[in-house]
PLY file of the C-alpha trace (Angstrom):
ply
format ascii 1.0
element vertex 65
property float x
property float y
property float z
element edge 64
property int vertex1
property int vertex2
end_header
-25.85 -31.97 -67.52
-23.98 -30.23 -64.67
-23.09 -32.49 -61.66
-21.60 -30.49 -58.60
-18.92 -32.53 -56.66
-19.62 -31.77 -53.02
-15.85 -32.68 -52.05
-14.50 -30.22 -54.67
-17.20 -27.54 -53.49
-16.21 -28.12 -49.90
-12.43 -27.90 -50.54
-13.01 -24.55 -52.58
-15.08 -23.13 -49.66
-12.26 -24.10 -47.17
-9.54 -22.84 -49.31
-11.25 -19.48 -49.60
-12.05 -19.43 -45.82
-8.45 -20.32 -44.98
-6.98 -17.63 -47.37
-9.43 -15.01 -45.66
-8.69 -15.90 -42.21
-4.87 -16.65 -42.39
-3.70 -15.16 -45.57
-2.21 -18.54 -46.89
-3.32 -20.11 -49.99
-3.58 -23.89 -49.85
-3.26 -26.40 -52.42
-6.14 -29.05 -52.99
-4.08 -31.78 -51.38
-3.34 -29.37 -48.36
-6.99 -28.32 -47.98
-7.98 -32.12 -48.14
-5.65 -33.14 -45.64
-6.79 -30.43 -43.35
-10.20 -31.24 -43.71
-9.75 -34.93 -43.21
-7.77 -34.20 -39.96
-10.37 -31.86 -38.68
-13.01 -34.22 -39.36
-10.99 -37.09 -37.40
-10.43 -34.53 -34.42
-14.09 -33.84 -34.03
-14.83 -37.81 -34.52
-12.63 -38.46 -31.65
-14.09 -35.53 -29.39
-17.50 -37.27 -29.99
-16.40 -40.68 -28.95
-14.63 -39.04 -25.87
-17.86 -37.37 -25.27
-20.01 -40.32 -25.41
-17.72 -42.37 -23.12
-17.91 -39.59 -20.48
-21.77 -39.49 -20.56
-21.93 -43.23 -20.61
-19.72 -43.33 -17.37
-21.65 -40.54 -15.70
-24.92 -42.50 -16.45
-23.58 -45.60 -14.65
-21.78 -43.73 -12.03
-24.02 -44.72 -9.43
-25.09 -48.14 -10.71
-23.72 -51.46 -9.82
-22.60 -51.72 -13.53
-18.85 -50.88 -13.79
-17.28 -50.01 -17.08
0 1
1 2
2 3
3 4
4 5
5 6
6 7
7 8
8 9
9 10
10 11
11 12
12 13
13 14
14 15
15 16
16 17
17 18
18 19
19 20
20 21
21 22
22 23
23 24
24 25
25 26
26 27
27 28
28 29
29 30
30 31
31 32
32 33
33 34
34 35
35 36
36 37
37 38
38 39
39 40
40 41
41 42
42 43
43 44
44 45
45 46
46 47
47 48
48 49
49 50
50 51
51 52
52 53
53 54
54 55
55 56
56 57
57 58
58 59
59 60
60 61
61 62
62 63
63 64
């Protein structure tokens, strides 16, 4: 039975893309840290976007955030 590990597959894809784009070969640890940081960055952007949208929604209402 062959079970694919999605994390390992994503790491390999990321490492290959990074090598093609920047000419730098990453270790598994470096690739994992880069992907972890990238996901954290986009998570922060999503939270900021939600807050801005919520503030715009209530801008003219009596509710103040």
